[in-house]
N, CA and C of each residue as an Amber inpcrd file, in Angstrom:
protein
   306
 216.8800000  91.5420000  58.5740000 216.2530000  90.2880000  58.9350000
 214.9030000  90.1870000  58.2340000 214.6440000  89.0590000  57.6480000
 213.3810000  88.8110000  56.9690000 212.3340000  88.4010000  58.0020000
 211.3060000  89.2230000  58.2400000 210.3060000  88.8860000  59.2630000
 209.4680000  87.6560000  58.9020000 209.4750000  87.2630000  57.6270000
 208.7030000  86.0900000  57.2160000 209.5390000  84.8090000  57.2160000
 210.8300000  84.9260000  57.4730000 211.6980000  83.7430000  57.5040000
 211.3180000  82.8780000  58.6980000 211.4130000  81.5680000  58.5360000
 211.0910000  80.6970000  59.6690000 212.0810000  80.9160000  60.8070000
 211.5790000  80.8750000  62.0150000 212.4340000  81.0250000  63.1820000
 212.8050000  79.6420000  63.6950000 214.0920000  79.4000000  63.7460000
 214.6030000  78.1120000  64.1760000 215.4410000  78.2980000  65.4270000
 215.1750000  77.5130000  66.4460000 215.9480000  77.5560000  67.6790000
 216.4810000  76.1620000  67.9590000 217.7120000  76.1050000  68.4170000
 218.3150000  74.8190000  68.7630000 218.8930000  74.9140000  70.1650000
 218.6960000  73.8800000  70.9330000 219.2510000  73.8280000  72.2760000
 220.4220000  72.8750000  72.3240000 221.2720000  73.0680000  73.3160000
 222.3930000  72.1580000  73.4550000 221.9970000  70.9700000  74.3230000
 222.9380000  70.1150000  74.5890000 222.6710000  68.8870000  75.3390000
 222.1180000  69.1710000  76.7220000 222.5630000  70.2360000  77.3540000
 222.1070000  70.5350000  78.7100000 220.6160000  70.8270000  78.7790000
 220.0590000  71.4000000  77.7440000 218.6170000  71.6650000  77.7390000
 217.8670000  70.3490000  77.8520000 218.2610000  69.3650000  77.0730000
 217.6140000  68.0580000  77.1400000 217.8240000  67.3680000  78.4760000
 219.0190000  67.5110000  79.0430000 219.3050000  66.8990000  80.3400000
 218.4020000  67.4800000  81.4200000 218.0770000  68.7660000  81.3040000
 217.2260000  69.4050000  82.2970000 215.7430000  69.2830000  81.9590000
 215.4180000  69.0740000  80.7100000 214.0260000  68.9200000  80.3080000
 213.4830000  67.5590000  80.7520000 214.2790000  66.5250000  80.6330000
 213.8230000  65.1750000  80.9560000 213.3330000  65.0480000  82.4030000
 214.0840000  65.5420000  83.3980000 213.5700000  65.4470000  84.7700000
 212.6090000  66.5850000  85.1370000 212.2290000  67.3780000  84.1510000
 211.2580000  68.4660000  84.3150000 211.7500000  69.5420000  85.2750000
 212.9980000  69.9730000  85.1100000 213.5110000  71.0920000  85.9070000
 212.6850000  72.3290000  85.5980000 212.3140000  73.0400000  86.6410000
 211.4020000  74.1680000  86.4910000 211.9530000  75.2660000  85.5860000
 213.2500000  75.5600000  85.6770000 213.7960000  76.6730000  84.8780000
 213.7150000  76.3790000  83.3880000 213.9540000  75.1300000  82.9820000
 213.9050000  74.8210000  81.5480000 212.4610000  74.7580000  81.0610000
 211.5450000  74.2950000  81.9000000 210.1270000  74.3010000  81.5190000
 209.6270000  75.7360000  81.3560000 210.0440000  76.6240000  82.2620000
 209.6700000  78.0400000  82.1480000 210.2670000  78.6620000  80.8920000
 211.5180000  78.3070000  80.5970000 212.1620000  78.8410000  79.3900000
 211.4250000  78.3820000  78.1380000 211.0670000  77.1110000  78.0810000
 210.3440000  76.5880000  76.9130000 208.9850000  77.2840000  76.7670000
 208.3010000  77.4940000  77.8700000 207.0080000  78.1830000  77.8320000
 207.1740000  79.6130000  77.3260000 208.1810000  80.3100000  77.8180000
 208.4410000  81.6860000  77.4000000 208.7690000  81.7490000  75.9130000
 209.6100000  80.8330000  75.4410000 209.9640000  80.7940000  74.0190000
 208.7270000  80.5940000  73.1700000 207.8860000  79.6490000  73.5600000
 206.6750000  79.3700000  72.7700000 205.7040000  80.5440000  72.7810000
 205.6370000  81.2710000  73.8970000 204.7410000  82.4290000  73.9690000
 205.2570000  83.5800000  73.1140000 206.5520000  83.8320000  73.1640000
 207.1150000  84.9880000  72.4760000 207.4250000  84.7350000  71.0130000
 207.7000000  83.4950000  70.6640000 208.0420000  83.1570000  69.2800000
 207.0970000  82.0770000  68.7700000 205.8260000  82.3920000  68.7430000
 204.8570000  81.3950000  68.3020000 205.1770000  80.9540000  66.8800000
 205.1000000  79.6880000  66.6440000 205.3740000  79.1470000  65.3230000
 206.8290000  78.8340000  65.0540000 207.7010000  79.0640000  66.0390000
 209.1150000  78.7600000  65.8030000 209.3300000  77.2450000  65.9220000
 210.3770000  76.7700000  65.2820000 210.7440000  75.3560000  65.3600000
 211.8520000  75.1930000  66.3900000 211.6780000  74.2430000  67.2820000
 212.6860000  73.9390000  68.3000000 213.4340000  72.6900000  67.8440000
 214.6900000  72.8650000  67.5090000 215.4680000  71.8030000  66.8830000
 216.4510000  71.1490000  67.8470000 216.6560000  69.8630000  67.6400000
 217.6970000  69.1260000  68.3290000 218.7320000  68.7550000  67.2800000
 219.8710000  69.4810000  67.2620000 220.8870000  69.2370000  66.2400000
 221.4960000  67.8380000  66.3500000 222.1640000  67.3960000  65.2870000
 222.7540000  66.0550000  65.2760000 223.7270000  65.8100000  66.4230000
 224.5080000  66.8010000  66.7880000 225.4740000  66.5950000  67.8710000
 224.7780000  66.3100000  69.1900000 223.6530000  66.9590000  69.4280000
 222.8980000  66.7210000  70.6540000 222.2860000  65.3260000  70.6350000
 221.6970000  64.9360000  69.5070000 221.1040000  63.6000000  69.3990000
 222.1660000  62.5170000  69.5940000 223.3330000  62.7240000  69.0150000
 224.4070000  61.7390000  69.1610000 224.8820000  61.6470000  70.6120000
 225.0100000  62.7950000  71.2640000 225.4380000  62.7760000  72.6560000
 224.3820000  62.1380000  73.5330000 223.1160000  62.3890000  73.2380000
 222.0110000  61.7480000  73.9760000 222.1100000  60.2360000  73.8660000
 222.3020000  59.7360000  72.6470000 222.4030000  58.2850000  72.4520000
 223.5910000  57.7260000  73.2250000 224.7150000  58.4330000  73.2110000
 225.8940000  57.9780000  73.9410000 225.6200000  57.9710000  75.4430000
 225.0120000  59.0530000  75.9470000 224.7140000  59.1340000  77.3720000
 223.7160000  58.0710000  77.8140000 222.7780000  57.7260000  76.9450000
 221.7820000  56.7070000  77.2890000 222.4370000  55.3600000  77.5970000
 223.5840000  55.1230000  76.9960000 224.2760000  53.8380000  77.2110000
 225.5110000  53.9540000  78.0860000 226.1930000  55.1020000  78.0400000
 227.5230000  55.1990000  78.6460000 227.6390000  56.1290000  79.8540000
 226.6330000  56.9250000  80.1630000 226.7590000  57.8810000  81.2680000
 227.0900000  57.1690000  82.5700000 227.9400000  57.7840000  83.3650000
 228.3380000  57.1980000  84.6430000 227.1790000  57.1600000  85.6420000
 226.3710000  58.1900000  85.6380000 225.2760000  58.2960000  86.6020000
 223.9770000  57.7190000  86.0370000 223.2920000  56.8640000  86.8140000
 222.0040000  56.3160000  86.3520000 220.9800000  57.4040000  86.0050000
 220.9810000  58.5230000  86.7590000 220.0340000  59.6110000  86.4600000
 220.3040000  60.2100000  85.0820000 221.5890000  60.3190000  84.7100000
 221.9350000  60.8480000  83.3880000 221.5200000  59.8810000  82.2870000
 221.7020000  58.5860000  82.5030000 221.2700000  57.5970000  81.5070000
 219.7520000  57.6550000  81.3330000 219.0290000  57.7590000  82.4410000
 217.5690000  57.8160000  82.3710000 217.1050000  59.0970000  81.6810000
 217.7330000  60.2340000  81.9940000 217.3560000  61.5020000  81.3490000
 217.5630000  61.4090000  79.8420000 218.6500000  60.7770000  79.4200000
 218.9160000  60.6140000  77.9860000 217.8490000  59.7430000  77.3360000
 217.4770000  58.6490000  77.9970000 216.4170000  57.7800000  77.4640000
 215.0930000  58.5360000  77.3540000 214.7570000  59.2910000  78.3960000
 213.5000000  60.0430000  78.3990000 213.4780000  61.0430000  77.2410000
 214.5730000  61.7740000  77.0600000 214.6110000  62.7470000  75.9670000
 214.4520000  62.0680000  74.6140000 215.1340000  60.9690000  74.4010000
 215.0340000  60.2820000  73.1120000 213.6250000  59.7360000  72.8690000
 212.9430000  59.3320000  73.9370000 211.5810000  58.8080000  73.7870000
 210.5420000  59.9210000  73.6320000 210.7430000  61.0510000  74.3070000
 209.6750000  62.0460000  74.4060000 209.9370000  63.3490000  73.6650000
 211.0420000  63.4720000  72.9330000 211.3760000  64.7640000  72.3240000
 210.2560000  65.3080000  71.4330000 209.5700000  64.4410000  70.7190000
 208.4820000  64.9140000  69.8370000 207.3040000  65.4570000  70.6430000
 206.9640000  64.7970000  71.7360000 205.8370000  65.2640000  72.5460000
 206.1420000  66.6200000  73.1890000 207.4110000  66.9490000  73.3350000
 207.8120000  68.2590000  73.8570000 207.9720000  69.2820000  72.7450000
 207.7440000  68.8940000  71.5140000 207.8310000  69.8250000  70.3950000
 209.2290000  70.0110000  69.8400000 210.1520000  69.1090000  70.1690000
 211.5090000  69.1910000  69.6380000 211.6050000  68.3730000  68.3600000
 212.2510000  68.9280000  67.3610000 212.4580000  68.2260000  66.0940000
 213.9090000  67.7840000  66.0030000 214.1190000  66.4790000  65.9070000
 215.4720000  65.9660000  65.7340000 215.8320000  66.1220000  64.2640000
 216.9460000  66.7910000  64.0050000 217.3700000  66.9840000  62.6200000
 218.6580000  66.2090000  62.3770000 218.8870000  65.8600000  61.1350000
 220.0570000  65.0610000  60.7780000 221.1520000  65.8730000  60.1130000
 220.8440000  67.1110000  59.7510000 221.8390000  67.9630000  59.1010000
 221.5500000  69.4030000  59.4880000 222.5720000  70.2160000  59.5100000
 222.4110000  71.6320000  59.8120000 222.7070000  72.4000000  58.5320000
 221.6920000  73.0850000  57.9490000 221.9340000  73.8260000  56.7090000
 222.8740000  75.0030000  56.9610000 223.7120000  75.2750000  55.9940000
 224.6370000  76.3950000  56.0910000 224.1390000  77.5310000  55.2210000
 224.2860000  78.7480000  55.7210000 223.8910000  79.9220000  54.9490000
 224.8640000  80.1640000  53.8200000 224.4320000  80.8630000  52.7770000
 225.2750000  81.1290000  51.6140000 226.5650000  81.8500000  51.9750000
 226.4940000  82.8140000  52.8860000 227.6980000  83.5720000  53.2430000
 228.7530000  82.6400000  53.8440000 228.3410000  81.7160000  54.6760000
 229.2880000  80.7870000  55.2940000 229.8820000  79.8650000  54.2380000
 229.0440000  79.3340000  53.3800000 229.5260000  78.4380000  52.3320000
 230.4870000  79.1650000  51.4000000 230.1520000  80.3840000  51.0040000
 231.0120000  81.1640000  50.1250000 232.3560000  81.4810000  50.7990000
 232.3050000  81.8070000  52.0860000 233.5400000  82.1280000  52.7930000
 234.4410000  80.9050000  52.8610000 233.8960000  79.7460000  53.1240000
 234.6860000  78.5130000  53.1790000 235.2290000  78.1880000  51.7860000
 234.3610000  78.2790000  50.7600000 234.7890000  77.9730000  49.3920000
 235.8640000  78.9520000  48.9460000 235.7190000  80.2210000  49.3130000
 236.7020000  81.2320000  48.9300000 238.0390000  81.0200000  49.5870000
 238.0560000  80.5530000  50.8440000 239.3150000  80.3580000  51.5540000
 239.9870000  79.0450000  51.1510000 239.2400000  78.1260000  50.5500000
 239.8240000  76.8420000  50.1380000 240.8360000  77.0050000  49.0150000
 240.6320000  78.0140000  48.1730000 241.5450000  78.2140000  47.0500000
 242.7950000  78.9970000  47.4290000 242.8840000  79.4690000  48.6530000
 244.0430000  80.2840000  49.0650000 245.1760000  79.4450000  49.5830000
Protein backbone atom coordinates (compact mmCIF):
# COMPACT_ATOMS: atom_id res chain seq x y z
CA UNK A 1 0.00 0.00 0.00
CA UNK A 2 1.30 3.43 -0.93
CA UNK A 3 1.15 5.58 2.25
CA UNK A 4 1.10 8.74 0.11
CA UNK A 5 -1.86 7.62 -2.03
CA UNK A 6 -5.04 9.58 -1.42
CA UNK A 7 -7.49 7.85 0.88
CA UNK A 8 -10.95 7.63 -0.60
CA UNK A 9 -14.00 6.41 1.30
CA UNK A 10 -17.47 5.92 -0.11
CA UNK A 11 -20.66 5.27 1.78
CA UNK A 12 -23.76 3.53 0.58
CA UNK A 13 -27.27 4.94 0.47
CA UNK A 14 -27.98 4.01 4.08
CA UNK A 15 -25.25 6.32 5.36
CA UNK A 16 -26.97 9.27 3.73
CA UNK A 17 -30.39 8.15 4.97
CA UNK A 18 -29.05 8.15 8.53
CA UNK A 19 -26.92 11.27 8.16
CA UNK A 20 -29.82 13.50 7.09
CA UNK A 21 -31.86 13.06 10.30
CA UNK A 22 -28.60 13.26 12.31
CA UNK A 23 -28.64 9.72 13.73
CA UNK A 24 -26.06 9.59 16.48
CA UNK A 25 -24.28 6.43 15.28
CA UNK A 26 -23.56 7.83 11.81
CA UNK A 27 -22.43 11.19 13.21
CA UNK A 28 -20.06 9.34 15.57
CA UNK A 29 -18.80 7.22 12.68
CA UNK A 30 -18.13 10.30 10.54
CA UNK A 31 -16.29 11.97 13.43
CA UNK A 32 -14.17 8.86 14.02
CA UNK A 33 -13.31 8.58 10.32
CA UNK A 34 -12.25 12.22 10.15
CA UNK A 35 -10.12 11.87 13.30
CA UNK A 36 -8.37 8.68 12.23
CA UNK A 37 -8.04 9.39 8.51
CA UNK A 38 -7.41 13.11 8.37
CA UNK A 39 -7.34 14.36 4.81
CA UNK A 40 -9.36 11.49 3.37
CA UNK A 41 -12.07 12.18 0.80
CA UNK A 42 -15.60 11.04 1.61
CA UNK A 43 -17.29 10.19 -1.67
CA UNK A 44 -20.88 9.73 -2.71
CA UNK A 45 -20.77 7.36 -5.69
CA UNK A 46 -23.10 7.79 -8.68
CA UNK A 47 -25.37 4.95 -7.61
CA UNK A 48 -25.99 6.60 -4.25
CA UNK A 49 -26.67 10.00 -5.83
CA UNK A 50 -29.09 8.43 -8.29
CA UNK A 51 -30.92 6.55 -5.55
CA UNK A 52 -31.10 9.74 -3.47
CA UNK A 53 -32.70 11.60 -6.38
CA UNK A 54 -35.18 8.76 -6.88
CA UNK A 55 -36.03 8.61 -3.17
CA UNK A 56 -36.51 12.38 -3.03
CA UNK A 57 -39.41 12.02 -5.46
CA UNK A 58 -40.61 8.42 -5.16
CA UNK A 59 -40.07 7.16 -1.59
CA UNK A 60 -43.22 5.84 0.05
CA UNK A 61 -42.47 7.44 3.41
CA UNK A 62 -42.40 11.25 3.78
CA UNK A 63 -39.43 10.95 6.19
CA UNK A 64 -37.44 9.10 3.51
CA UNK A 65 -38.27 11.74 0.88
CA UNK A 66 -37.21 14.50 3.28
CA UNK A 67 -33.96 12.69 4.22
CA UNK A 68 -33.12 12.37 0.51
CA UNK A 69 -33.78 16.09 -0.06
CA UNK A 70 -31.66 17.03 2.96
CA UNK A 71 -28.74 14.90 1.77
CA UNK A 72 -28.86 16.34 -1.74
CA UNK A 73 -28.94 19.89 -0.35
CA UNK A 74 -26.35 19.50 2.41
CA UNK A 75 -23.87 16.83 1.25
CA UNK A 76 -21.12 19.41 0.65
CA UNK A 77 -21.50 21.00 4.08
CA UNK A 78 -21.01 17.52 5.56
CA UNK A 79 -17.82 17.05 3.55
CA UNK A 80 -19.23 14.54 1.06
CA UNK A 81 -18.09 14.78 -2.55
CA UNK A 82 -20.61 13.68 -5.16
CA UNK A 83 -18.74 11.97 -7.97
CA UNK A 84 -19.98 11.13 -11.45
CA UNK A 85 -17.65 8.24 -12.25
CA UNK A 86 -15.78 5.59 -10.31
CA UNK A 87 -12.19 5.12 -11.55
CA UNK A 88 -11.10 1.54 -12.08
CA UNK A 89 -7.68 0.27 -11.07
CA UNK A 90 -5.35 -1.11 -13.75
CA UNK A 91 -5.60 -4.68 -12.46
CA UNK A 92 -9.40 -4.64 -12.79
CA UNK A 93 -9.29 -3.10 -16.25
CA UNK A 94 -6.65 -5.58 -17.42
CA UNK A 95 -8.60 -8.52 -16.02
CA UNK A 96 -11.77 -7.43 -17.83
CA UNK A 97 -9.87 -6.72 -21.07
CA UNK A 98 -8.09 -10.07 -20.82
CA UNK A 99 -11.31 -12.03 -20.31
CA UNK A 100 -13.06 -10.24 -23.20
CA UNK A 101 -10.90 -12.02 -25.76
CA UNK A 102 -11.68 -15.49 -24.36
